[in-house]
Residue, then its C-alpha position, 0 to 999 in steps of 0.5 A: m044488736e046494738a049491745m051484740f057490735s059493742c060487745g063485739r067491739v071489746a073482744f075485738a080491742i082486748i084480741t089487738i092488745l093481747c097480740c101486741f103482748t104476745s106477737p115475737a119481738i121486734a128485731c134488731p137490725f141486721p148491722e147491730r147485730n154485727l157489731l155486737l158479734d164483733f164485740k163478742a169475737a174481741v173478748v174472751d168468754e171464759y164463763n160462757t155468758l154470752t151463750s146466747w148470743h146467736g141467731l138473728n135476733c139480738c134483742t133476745w140476747i142476754g145483757v142486750s135490751c132494744n127499743l120496743r117501738t124501733g127495736h134499735v139497741s137501746r141498753l146494753d148490761l154486761s156487768g159482772f160477766n167476767l170478759e177479758g180482752n179488749i173492748s171492741s171499737s164497734l161497740f161505739q158505733l151502736a148511735r141509738l144506745e142509751h145504756l151502756d154497763l160494762s162494770d166488774n170485768l176484765f178488760k184491757g186496752k185503751f178507748s179513743p175518744p172518737h168511739y164515744r162521740k159517736l153514742k151521742s143518745l148515751t144517757f148512762l155510762d158505767l166502766s168502773f172495775a172493768g180492768y185495765v181500761n184507760y183513758s188520756s183526757l175527760d173533755s176530748v172523750f165525753d164532749n159530745l155526750t150532751r144527754l149522759n147523766e151518770l158516769y161512773l169511771s172509777y177503779n181502773q189504771l187509768t189517769v183523768n185529765i180535766d181542763s181547769t177551763w172546762i164546762p161540759q154540754f151535760k148535766l150530771s146526777d152521779l159521777a164517780l171517778g174513784s181511783c182515776n188520779l186526780d190531783r184536785i177535785p174538778s172545777f166543772l163540779v160547780t155547775q153541776y147543780g143537779l149532782e146528787y152522787l160524787d166519788l172522788s175516793a182514793d185518788s191524789i187530791q191534796t187540797n182543802i174540800p172547796s167551799w162551793i161542794w158543801n153548796l151543792p143543791s142536790l148533794y146527798s152523798l159524798n166520797l172523797s176518802c182516800n185522799q190526801l185533803t188537808g184543812s178542816l170542815p167547816s162549821r155547823q153554821t155555815l153548812p146549808k145542808y145535810f148529807e145523807i152519806l158522807d165519807l171523808h176517812n183516810n185523809s189528814l183532815e184536822g181541827s175540830l169535829h164539825l158534823p152536818l145536820a140532821g139527816a145523814y145516816l152513813v157518816d165516816l171521818s175515820m183515819n184523819q187527825f181531828n182533835g179535842s172532843i166529841p161534841s155533848p149534843i152529837g145526837a142532835y145531829l145524827e138522829n137518823a144515823v145508821f153508821l158513825t165511824l170516827s175511829r183512828n183520829n186524835l179525839s179525847g175527852a170522855i164519850p157523850e152519852s147523847i151519841c146514842t141513837p135509836y136507829l144507831q147501828v153501828l158505832d166505831l169510836s176505835k184508836n182515840t185517846l178517849s177517857s173516862v167510863i164507859p157511859p152506862h146506858l150506851t146500849r139502852i139507848c141504842s137500841s138498834l146496835s150491832v157494832l160497838d168498837l171502843a178499842e184501844n182508847h184510854l177508857e177506865g172503869k169497870l165494865p157497865a153493870e147493865w147493857g141494856n138490850i144488846t140482843n142485836m149485837h154481834t160484834l163488842k170489841l173493848n179491847g186495848n183499854h184500861l178496863r177492870g173488874v170481872i166480865r159481867s154476866s149482862i154480857s150473856e144476853g147478847r145471844s147473837l154476839q159473834v165477835l167479843d174481844l176483850g183484850n189487853n185490859d186488866l179485866e180478872g176473875t175466873l172466866p165465866q161458864w155462861i160464856g157457853k151460851l154465846s152460841q154464835l161466837h166466831v171469835l173470842v179474844l180476851r189475851s192479856n188480862h189477869f184470869h185465873g182458875r181453869i179453862p171451862r169446858q162450855v168455852i171449848g163447847l161453842p160450835n161457831l168458834q173458830i178464833l180463840d185467844l185467851s193468851g198472856n193470863h193466869l189460866s191454870g189446870a189441864i186443857p179441856s178434853n172436848l176439843t171436838n165440840l169446835l165443830a167449826i174449827v174441826n171441819a177443815s171446809q167450813n167456814n163463816s163468810n157470810h158473817l162477820e161483815d157489815v156494808s162499811y164496816t171492817n173487822k179487825i182483829t189482832i193474834s199472835w202470828k209465827g211469833w209477830d202480833v198481827e193484826f187481820v183484816k177482813v179474813l176473820f172467816i178464813l182464820k181458825c186459830i188457838d193460843l193458849s200461850n202465857n198462862n199456866l196450865s200444865g197436864s198432857i196436850p190432849s190427843k183429840m188436838g188433831s181432830l181440829q183438821g181445820l186449825i190453821a194456828l195452834n200456840l201453846s208455849r209458855n206453859h207447863l204442859s208435860g208429857r209427849i207430843p201427840k201423834t194426832l197433830g199429823h192429822m192437822e192437815q191445815l195447820e201453817s203455825l205449831d209453838l209449843s215452846l218453853n214447855r216440859l214436853n218430852g219423848n220424840i218429835p212424831l214423824e206423823l208431823e211431816f205429813l202437815s204439808y203447809l206448816e210454815f212456821l214451828n217453835l219446838s224450843y225448850n223443852m226436854l225433847d230427844g231423839k231425831v228431828p225428822h227430815g221429812g216434809q216440811f221439817l226441811t224448811f226449819g232451821e236450829s231455831s226450832y229446836l233450841g233447848n232441847l239438849k237430847l235431839s240429835g240431827i238438827p239442821f243448823t240453817n233454815i232452807s229458804v222457800c222463795n218464789n222465783s217470781s217475786g222480785y226479791r233478791n234476797c230471799t233469806s231477807i224475808e218471813r217466808i212466803g210458802e206455797a202449796k198446790n191444792s188437788d186442782g193444782e192452784m197455788i196458794g200462799w200466805a205472806v208476813g211482811l212489814g208494810l209502810s201506810y201513810g200515816m201510820g208508821f210500820s204495820i205489820v201486813i198480813g195478806v192473801l197471795t193469790l198466785n193463780k187468778r181462779v184459786r176456789k179451793r183448798a179447805f175454804d173459798f177464796y175470792d178471786v182476788v183478795i186486798l187486805a188494805i191495811d188503810g181500808c181505802i179499798r172495802g171489798 
């Protein structure tokens, strides 16, 4: 009998527990439900992400969490909901709210300080990338939030003022004030001994890095990039600890290169003014590093072989004045390397005979050096290579057929070398290739006719947006674009270009060239091509730039080229063309400079017809290259702009940008993100 009672008590306990977990959720208080509905009424929910916000129990609404004991709303997470409009003050009457995340939205307006003072239970606040949310003074705003532990306000249109004498009541573990127009590193941080994560990037800080920042005992992630910091790094003897993440890129730091002690796994010191040589025992200081970039400094001397460690995945030493040869065992030690960028230095000698383990490598950039000899067959082991840039060197010999084995290649640049012989059909057979630049060599023979094997270019809608980028490394490529050498940043998955110019190619242009319907730019200029311009080129519906100048082409200009509705640049000069120039489509925008040296052509217009966006703000439309506009099937407008930009500390550089003239640009022949930002200084990486 006693055993029966014991079993009964156990059964009752189990039933009680099950009832607790299966009973209806505690309903939120009615006033808090109404406050949330007031917030919903004030915003524009274009994508209907708040459709679940109805009914009596707000605890079941998307993004809303409640305290399981009291039912009060304790957590509101609306990150990435694409909400627009104003943020209702009712939201800040949720006095029991502990966690508020409104990041990655499109809000506008200004929060007044009294609103925040009611959120005394708040421990987490994220308003980064929330739109146009403005604040004035951080200390009149958050002084009452004594429990605040994590604060993210980065990348809004705001200016944060912090009194130098302010000592907050809260103790932070994470603080992000990127792009908040700070003019100095806040002094109150010296008392934040529990601070682990600090992001003050893209502000206006023009001072030295204060010595106390290196002594914060818990700090492991420091991002002071994209400021105007001066001075030098402390010597290794004065660094008491290591940083796991240290990002100081794009400042004016100078002096010798001092690195944190062992433990850091991401170090970005690029785009500064560090000089001298790379410390020979650098590997001992970065034994756990997975990412290291020292690009765009004034570093000189040889590359120490110890720079490679077993865990290193990204090594970027580009745009310095490093000399001597590439260490022969570099990639053998870096067994995990996926990106090796040594471009634009003074490296010399031959390519290493053995590359070691490069099976995981997807980006190899050695362009802009003084490398000589032939392309070593050991590179053929890099079957995962997506970007191979050996341009602007002194390489010679014929193009190896084994390049055709690199089936993952998206970008192949061998421009401005001394290669000779024919273009192997295997190169034209790469199915994922989007950018092919063989210009400025001594290649001869006919253009291979197996162009339909370039499947990524044949298919106008195919792009490789999921490739080519690492978390913190941005692939860049310099190609000839509409008569300029342009550095493209972060758009390699969009570009589809072929440049075979300035060689000794002969024969006719293959008619199958017209099957490359996704091609954006084609440059066959400065060769010995003959015959007629194929009518099939009119099928290249995405073409924006076509240069066939300085060849021996004859016959009429095909009327089919009028179908190229995106064509913005045309150069047919110095051929032997005859007949009348077409006057339809984009031909209305081309002037006499497109047809120079064709003595038998008639109907040549004398001046360019400028096509300008009236809202662009330019007073003189003829002073810009040209902004082209085109409507896709949804009536949305997209334009490409090429111009000259002045970047801080870098002088004049050519910038290529994508203009999205409608907020919801989605498709042309490829997908665009809602906002595409190409920053020449690399301050914004996403």
